[in-house]
C-alpha positions in Angstrom: -33.6 -26.8 -8.1 -30.7 -29.2 -7.4 -28.7 -27.7 -10.3 -29.3 -24.2 -8.9 -28.1 -25.2 -5.4 -25.1 -26.9 -6.8 -24.3 -23.9 -8.9 -24.6 -21.6 -5.9 -22.4 -23.9 -3.8 -19.8 -24.0 -6.5 -19.9 -20.2 -6.9 -19.5 -19.8 -3.1 -16.5 -22.2 -3.0 -14.8 -20.3 -5.9 -15.4 -16.9 -4.2 -14.3 -18.1 -0.8 -11.1 -19.7 -2.2 -10.1 -16.7 -4.2 -7.3 -15.0 -2.4 -7.0 -11.3 -2.8 -3.7 -10.4 -4.5 -1.1 -8.5 -2.4 0.2 -5.3 -3.8 3.8 -5.3 -5.1 5.9 -3.0 -3.0 8.6 -1.3 -5.1 11.5 0.0 -3.1 13.1 3.0 -5.0 16.3 4.4 -3.6 17.2 8.0 -4.5 20.6 9.5 -5.1 23.5 7.7 -3.4 21.4 5.7 -1.0 23.4 2.7 0.1 22.8 -0.5 -1.8 23.4 -2.4 1.5 20.8 -0.4 3.4 18.3 -0.7 0.5 18.8 -4.5 0.5 18.3 -4.6 4.3 15.0 -2.7 3.9 14.0 -5.1 1.1 14.7 -8.1 3.3 12.7 -6.7 6.2 9.7 -5.6 4.0 9.7 -9.1 2.3 8.8 -10.5 5.7 5.5 -8.6 5.6 5.0 -8.9 1.8 7.0 -11.4 -0.3 6.0 -9.3 -3.4 8.6 -6.6 -2.5 11.2 -5.7 -5.1 14.2 -3.4 -5.2 14.8 -1.0 -8.1 18.2 0.5 -9.0 19.0 4.0 -7.6 17.7 7.0 -9.5 18.6 10.6 -9.3 16.3 13.0 -7.4 14.0 14.8 -9.8 15.4 18.4 -10.2 11.9 19.9 -9.8 11.7 18.5 -6.2 14.8 20.5 -5.0 13.9 23.3 -2.6 17.0 25.6 -2.8 16.1 28.0 0.1 16.5 25.1 2.6 18.7 22.7 0.6 16.2 19.8 0.7 13.7 18.0 -1.4 9.9 18.5 -1.4 8.3 15.3 -0.4 5.0 15.9 -2.2 6.9 16.4 -5.5 8.8 13.2 -4.9 5.5 11.4 -4.4 4.0 12.8 -7.6 7.2 11.6 -9.4 7.2 8.1 -7.8 3.5 7.3 -8.4 4.0 7.7 -12.2 6.6 4.9 -12.1 4.4 2.0 -10.9 1.3 0.0 -11.9 -2.2 -0.1 -10.5 -1.5 -3.0 -8.1 1.7 -1.6 -6.7 2.9 0.8 -4.1 6.3 2.6 -4.2 8.5 3.7 -1.3 11.3 6.2 -2.0 14.4 6.0 0.2 16.4 9.1 0.8 19.6 10.1 2.7 18.8 13.8 2.2 16.4 16.0 4.0 12.7 16.2 2.8 9.9 18.6 3.6 6.3 19.4 2.9 3.7 22.1 3.6 2.0 21.7 6.9 -0.8 24.1 7.8 0.7 27.6 7.7 4.3 26.3 7.5 5.4 26.3 3.9 8.5 24.1 4.4 8.1 21.6 7.3 10.9 19.1 7.6 9.7 15.5 7.8 11.0 12.0 8.2 8.5 10.6 5.7 5.3 11.3 3.8 2.8 9.0 2.3 -0.6 9.4 0.5 -3.5 8.0 2.5 -4.6 5.9 0.9 -2.3 5.9 -2.1 0.4 4.2 -4.0 3.5 6.3 -3.1 5.4 7.2 0.0 8.9 8.5 0.7 11.2 8.2 3.8 14.4 10.0 4.8 17.0 9.1 7.3 18.2 12.7 7.6 16.3 13.4 10.9 16.8 10.1 12.6 18.9 9.3 15.6 22.5 8.4 14.7 22.8 5.6 17.3 19.8 3.5 16.1 19.2 4.9 12.6 18.5 1.6 10.9 15.7 0.6 13.3 14.2 4.1 13.2 14.3 4.1 9.4 12.4 0.8 9.2 9.8 2.1 11.6 9.3 5.2 9.4 9.0 3.0 6.3 6.3 0.9 8.0 4.5 4.1 9.1 4.4 5.5 5.6 3.4 2.2 4.0 0.6 2.1 6.6 -0.6 5.4 5.3 -0.6 4.1 1.8 -3.0 1.3 2.9 -5.3 3.9 4.4 -4.3 4.1 8.1 -4.5 7.5 9.7 -2.3 8.6 12.6 -3.0 6.6 15.8 -3.5 8.1 19.3 -1.7 5.0 20.9 1.7 6.3 22.0 3.5 3.0 21.4 1.9 2.4 17.9 4.0 2.8 14.8 1.2 5.0 13.3 1.6 7.6 16.0 2.1 11.2 14.7 5.6 12.5 15.3 4.2 16.0 15.9 7.5 17.6 15.0 9.7 15.4 17.2 11.2 11.9 17.0 9.2 9.5 19.2 10.4 6.5 17.3 12.1 4.8 20.2 8.8 4.8 22.1 7.0 3.1 19.2 7.2 -0.6 19.6 4.7 -2.1 17.1 1.4 -1.5 15.5 -1.4 -1.3 18.1 -4.1 -4.1 17.9 -6.5 -1.9 15.9 -3.9 -0.9 13.3 -2.5 -4.4 13.1 -6.0 -5.9 12.4 -6.5 -3.3 9.7 -3.2 -4.2 8.0 -3.8 -7.9 8.3 -7.1 -7.3 6.4 -4.8 -5.8 3.7 -2.8 -9.1 3.7 0.2 -7.9 5.7 1.9 -10.8 7.4 1.8 -9.5 10.9 1.8 -11.8 14.0 
């Protein structure tokens, strides 16, 4: 009996000490996305997950181009990106150019970002962001889309980064993740205070 209790105790200790591995976040710039801006995003994301890495710029896949509106289809970019990473990774595409997706009856809805929920790929674009605080807004969109990849839905809290843009740009009103979204992301090993 003593050996059985000792074995159970040892198994419990091993299981409780085992830390779940964080996903690797692969930052993938498209086209002529600035190396300086990509490195800034890398530095910010590394504060949440030190396993973030930056890949070299790649061209947009030709099949993602939507000629009638001169922009790129986000869902095709996601399909392309998700083929480039491993099982324990998530990839975030960075774009200067406009992106769009189908939304309800609208065939080509312009978006700031799109991410699978849950999933391993998302893409963000700075095309629709405010010129005066584009860097801050771009990072907020990146966090929003990465939140979707972890499984977070849109949040009803108006100041939460997971709020639905609903066709506008409410990013200046969004301050942080709400407590509920923050707890969820902390359970996924995000380094949030």
